[in-house]
N, C-alpha and C positions, 0 to 999 in steps of 0.2 A: 382688473389688474393688467398692467402693460405686458404684452408678450415679450419673452426674452429675445435677445439678439439672434439666437440660433433658430427662432421660429418665425421671425417677422416676414421673411420672404415667402415661406411656405403658407402663411396665412393671409398673404395679400397685402400686408402693411407696407407703406412707403418706407424708403430708407431713412435713417436718422439724419438730422440736420447736418451732422458733420460731413456727410457726403461719403463716408467710407462704405465699401461694399459689405454686405452681410457675410457671416462666417460660411454659410452654405455656398455662396457665390465664389468666395475665395477657394474653398475646398474644390468646387467644381472646376474652376480654371486650372488649379494646380493638377488635379487629377487628369483633365484633358491633355495637359502639356506632357505629363508622364506617359500617358497612353500613346500620344503621338510619337514621343521620342522612342518608346519601346517598339512601336510599329515600324519606324524607319530603321532602327538598329537590328531588329530581329532577323530579316531576311539575310543580311550579310553574315551574321553570326551563325545562322543555322545552315547556310549553304555549305554542303559537304565538299571537300577537296576531291577532284577526280582521281580515281584509282586506275592502276594498270590493268590492262587486259589479263586474262588468266595465263596467256602465253608468256608473260614476263616473270623472271625470277631474279633473286639475288645471286650474284656470281658466287658468293662465299658459301651458299647452300649447295651448289653444284661442285665447286672445287675450292676449298678453303686454303689449299696450298699456293694459289696464285696471289702474289702480292698486290696490294691496292694502295696507291698514293694519289688520292683523288684531289687533284690540284685546284679545281674550281670551288671546293669547299673552303679553301684557304685564301690568304691574300697573295700567295706566290703564284700569280698568273699575269697575263698581259694587261689586265685591268688594274691590278693592285688591291682588289677587295674580293671577298667571297662573292660568288655569283648567284643571282636570284635562282631559286628553285632547288638548291642543294641543301637539304635539311640534315642529311647525314653523309659522312664520308664513305659512301658505299657505291658499289657497281651494280647497276640493274641492266639486264639484257633480256632479249628473247631467249627462251629455253634453247632453241636450236643453236644460237650463237654461243651461249654459255657451254653447251655440250661440246661444240667444236673447239672452244678454247681449252676445255678439259682434255680433249684428245691431243692437242698440240703440247699441253703441259706434261702429259704422260711421256711424250716422245723426248722432250727437253731435259726432264729430271735426270734420267740415267746418264746424260751427257754432261751433267754438272751445271745446269742452268735452270732458271725459273722465269716465268713470265711475270711482268709487273704492268698493271693497267693504270693509266693517268686519267682517262675519262671513258665512259661507257654511254648509256642512255643519257641524253641531254634534253631537259624540258624546253618547250618553245619559249617559255618565259626567260630562260637563260640566254637563248639566242637573241631575244628582244633586248636583253641587257647589253649583249655584245654590240648590237646595232646602236643603241643609244650612246654607249661609250665611244664608238667609232665616230659618231657625228659630233662629239664634243672635242673639237681640235685642241682645246686649251688643256685638256687632261692628258699629259704625257709622262706621268710618274715612272712608268715601267719601260719607257722607250729604250733606255740604255742597255737593257738586257734582251728584250724580246723583239725589237724592230729597229736597231740602231741605223740601218742603211735604208730604211723605207720611210718616206714622208707619210705621216698619218692621214693626210687627205687622200691618199691613193689606196687605202686598205680595201675599199669596195672594188675599185677598178682592177686592182692586181689580184683579187680573188681571195684575200685573206679573211674577210668578213662578208657574210651574206645573210639575207633575211630568213633563209631556211637552212637547216642542217640535216644531213643524213642521220646523225646521231639521234635525232628526235624520233626516228623510226625503230630504234632498238636493236639494230643488227650491225652497228658500226662501233668500233672500239679504238682508242688510242693506247698504245702500249709499247713495251720495250723488253729487253732481256737482261736479267741480273745473274751474275755468277754466283755459284754456291761455294762456301757458305755465305749467307746474306750478311752484308755489313750495313749498319744503319746509316741513313743520310741525315746530316745535321738539319735541324729546323731552320726555316727562313725567318729572319728578323726584319719586320717591316721598317723601312728607312735605311737599311743597311746599303753600303755602296754596291752598285750593280755592275755586272760584268757582261760583256757581249755574248749572246747565246751561241755564236759561231766561232769563238775564240778557241785556243788550245784547251784541251781537257782541264789542265791544272789551273787555268785562269777562269773557266766557267763556273757557275754555281755548282757545288758538288752534288753528284748523283751516284748512287750505288750501282747504276746500270753499266753495261758495256759501252765503250766509247763509240757512239754513232756519228761522230763529226760535228753535231750541233746538239744543243739541248732541246727538250720537248717544246712545242709551240714556237719554235724559232721562225719568225717571219722573214725568211731570206731564201734566196735561190739555192743556197748550199743545203737546204733541207730537202731538195728534190731528191728522191730515192736514188736515181741514177746519175746525179751530177758527177761529171768526169773529174772534178777536183777531189772527190772522195776516193781514196785509194788504200791499198794495203790493209791493215787491220781493221780500219773503220769500215772499208767496203766489205770485208768478210763478216763483220758483225751485222751489217744491214742485210746481207744476203742470208745469214743464219735466221734472223727474225722473219724475213719475207718467205724463205723456204719453208720453215715450220708452219707458218699460217696458210700459205698456198696449198700445201698438201691437205689441208683440212677444209678447203673451199673458200678461203678468204681472198679478196682482191685488194691490192694496195692502191692507194691514191698516189699517183706519181709525184705530186708536189709535196707530199709529207711522208717521210719514211716511217712514221709512227702510226699511220692512219689506215685501218683495214675494215673492209665490209664483207660479211658472209653473204654469199650468193647461192641460190636465190633468197631474197629477203623474205622474212615472215610477213612484214607489212610494207610492201614496196611503195605505197602511195599515201601512207597515213603518218601525220606528224603529231605526236602526242605532247600533252602539257601537264601530266601529273608530276608532283614533286618527287625528288630523289629522297625517299625515306623508306623505313621498314614498313610503315603503315600502308604504303602504296602497293605492295606486293602481298599483304596479308589478307587472306579471303574474308569477305564480310560474313558475319554470323547471322 
C-alpha cells in the first residue's frame, strides 16, 4: 500500500510528481516562521519600562491641594501635540522637592493663594521630542502663541531648547500662583486662533493664575524674571512666587519666571527616562 502523504517524507519516499512539498514540510516551515517571529517580537514586548528610584513620589500623594495643569500631556504646548513620555497628567518629583512645595503651599494658602504646577519631572524621551521638533523648521503650528518674535532656527542658540534638561533629574518644577477660590481655565481647542504669549492678559490664552506678564513657556525675553518692563502688579506677582519658593530652598532660572530648582538636588548628575505614570512610582511587588 502506498504510504499516505503525511508519512512519505518520514519514511524516505520521494515527493509526489506534482512537486508539492509534503504536509510535514509545510508544517515545519510554517512552525519555524512562527517561532522566528515570536523570538523577534518577544524581547521588545517583555522588556519592562524603567521605573523611578524610590526617592520619587507623586506630588498629589504629598500635597493634593496643589493644582496640576500638566501641559505636556495635552496639545496646548509649543509643539502642538502631547509630548512623548507623558502617560498621565500627573506631577512626579523627588520626595525632597515635593515636601518643599508642600511647605510653600502651607504658607500661601492662608494668604488666599495656591500653587499650580505646569511641569515637574520630565523624561529624557520628552526632551528628545523637543529636540526633534526644534530641528523641523517646517513645523511652526504654535509659533503665534509661544515664540512670535523668535525665529525657530535660533531656539538652540538662544537657549530655549537643549538636549538635556534639569527637569529630568526630578528636582525642577515649572509653576505659578492661582488666587482662591480657584476658577476653572477653559480647555484649549486644537486649531483655535492663537494669541501672543506676551500680550495683555485679556488677549492671551486664559489662565486662572495671577498675571505674571506672560504665559507659561513663552519664548521671549519678557519671560526673564527680572525684565525691567515687568512692573506694578505683574512684578508683585512674580516676586510673590519667587519669594514663596526661595524661602523653601528653591532657586529660580533667571530666563523663566516659572522655573525653579530645589537645591541641593537629590540627583544632581542623573538624567532619568522613566515615563510619567502612576506605575513608575508604584513599588514592585
